[in-house]
N, C-alpha and C positions, 0 to 999 in steps of 0.2 A: 654201487653202480645201479644203473637203470637198465631195463630190458625193453626193447622195441620189437614188436612182432607185427607183421602184416601178412594177410593171406585171404583165402576164400573161405566163406562160411555159409553153410546151408542153415536156414532158420530152424530146421528140425533137428539139427545136430546139438550135441551137448554144449552148454555155454562154456567157452574156453576159460573164463575166469574160475569156474567150478573145478576145473582140472588142477588148479593150484592148491586146492585144499588137501591137506595131508602131506604137503611138501614144505620145505624150509624157505620157500620163496615168498617174500612179502608182496601180496597183490598190489600194494600201493606203488611198488617199484616197476610194475609191468604196465607198459603202454601199448595198446594194440589198435590196429585199424583193420577192419574186416570188410571185404567186398562181397556183396550178396551174390549167390548163385544157387541153382537148384541141382543137387546131386542126383546122379542116376543110380545110386545104390538101391538095390531092390527094396530094402526096408523103407526108404524114404519115398520111392515111387509108389509103393503100395499104400502108404499112409496118405499121400496126396490124392491118389485115386479113390480111396475109400471116403475121404472127406468131400471130394467133389461129386461123387455118384450117390453117396449115402444109400447103399443097398440095404434091403430088408435083412433082418437077422437070419432069414432062411437062405441067404445067398452068401457064399464064401468066396472071397477074391484071393488069388495067389499069383505069384510070378514063377513060371517054370521055363527054364531055357530062354530067358528074355522075352517071354510071351505072357500076356495077362490072361489068366484063367478065371472064369466066373462059373461057380457050380452051385446048384440048388434050384429052388423054385421061387418065383416071385409072382404076386398077384397081377392080373391085368389091370392097367389103369387107363 
């Protein structure tokens, strides 16, 4: 038989096809359709934030209690 899967997928998440490795499911039998969305999981939010702001190495970004925290020193530009 074939497997048909549909769902939401954040581009920063693991490739769903890679999750099949190590299983007995033949990837050729799996047909999937993914709709783009941006997850609000802290690890993904932090990665997007870091990529968009490109802070200097002296600045550390984190998320604590759903708040974005920037710590460190940055040169004036």
